[in-house]
Each structure stands twice: as structure tokens, then as C-alpha cells.
C-alpha positions as CSV (number, residue, x, y, z in Angstrom):
1,X,-1.9,9.3,0.3
2,X,0.2,6.7,-1.7
3,X,-2.0,5.4,-4.7
4,X,-2.0,1.6,-4.4
5,X,-0.8,0.0,-7.8
6,X,-0.6,-3.5,-9.2
7,X,1.6,-5.4,-11.7
8,X,1.3,-8.5,-13.2
9,X,3.9,-11.2,-13.3
10,X,5.4,-12.5,-16.9
11,X,6.0,-15.9,-15.9
12,X,2.8,-17.0,-14.0
13,X,0.6,-14.3,-15.0
14,X,-0.8,-13.5,-11.3
15,X,-1.0,-9.7,-10.5
16,X,0.6,-8.1,-7.4
17,X,1.2,-4.6,-5.3
18,X,4.4,-3.0,-5.7
19,X,6.1,-4.4,-2.3
20,X,4.3,-7.7,-3.4
21,X,5.4,-8.5,-6.5
22,X,9.4,-8.0,-4.8
23,X,8.1,-10.9,-2.4
24,X,6.7,-13.0,-5.5
25,X,9.5,-12.8,-7.3
26,X,11.4,-14.4,-4.8
27,X,9.5,-17.7,-5.6
28,X,10.4,-17.6,-9.1
29,X,14.3,-16.1,-9.5
30,X,16.2,-19.0,-7.3
31,X,19.8,-18.8,-7.4
32,X,20.8,-22.1,-9.3
33,X,24.3,-21.0,-9.2
34,X,25.2,-21.2,-13.2
35,X,25.6,-17.8,-13.6
36,X,25.3,-14.7,-11.6
37,X,21.9,-12.4,-12.2
38,X,20.7,-9.0,-11.2
39,X,17.1,-8.4,-10.0
40,X,16.5,-4.3,-10.5
41,X,13.9,-2.3,-9.5
42,X,13.2,0.4,-11.7
43,X,10.9,3.2,-10.3
44,X,9.0,6.3,-11.7
45,X,11.1,9.2,-9.6
46,X,8.2,11.6,-10.0
47,X,5.6,8.9,-10.6
48,X,6.2,5.7,-8.6
49,X,3.2,4.1,-9.4
50,X,5.1,3.0,-12.2
51,X,7.4,0.4,-11.8
52,X,9.1,-2.8,-13.1
53,X,11.6,-5.3,-12.1
54,X,14.0,-6.8,-14.6
55,X,16.4,-9.9,-14.4
56,X,19.8,-9.3,-16.1
57,X,23.3,-11.5,-16.7
58,X,25.8,-9.6,-14.4
59,X,28.3,-9.4,-17.4
60,X,25.5,-8.0,-19.7
61,X,26.0,-4.4,-21.4
62,X,24.3,-1.4,-20.0
63,X,23.3,-0.7,-23.3
64,X,21.4,-3.8,-23.2
65,X,19.7,-3.5,-19.9
66,X,18.5,0.5,-21.3
67,X,16.9,-1.0,-23.9
68,X,14.5,-3.5,-21.8
69,X,12.1,-0.4,-20.2
70,X,11.6,0.6,-24.1
71,X,10.5,-2.8,-24.6
72,X,7.7,-3.0,-21.9
73,X,6.5,0.8,-22.4
74,X,5.6,0.5,-26.0
């Protein structure tokens, strides 16, 4: 049996399921053409109830991307 989890959108403060959050973020993360961005979903490989969505500029260094989960896991 799969465990259903929910998360909070930091943009509008509403709660959504994992799949619902992916769909919901499309309403906030619209491409305005000014810069290239990556939308990354990070899942816990052994504990899939843990997940995080990240939006990061395409030119960002990997070190910056790796530090993002550390800020939210504290």
C-alpha cells in the first residue's frame, strides 16, 4: 500500500499531494521567456514520502543546487 503524503506550496501556502503539487506548480511557474529554468522534483529513493520541488536557473552551478535541500531539511 502506498502512503499518501502532502506538501505545502511556498508560493501560495496551499497543501497538495505529490502528484497534485506537480500540476499545481505549473500555474505558478510560467515561462516568461526571460531566462531558462529547470523544474526539478527530488524524491526519497528509499522513502518516497519525502519529496521536494526546486526551480533553478539553467546556468546555476551544481554546488548551488545541492545546497537547496539542506536549507529545507533543517
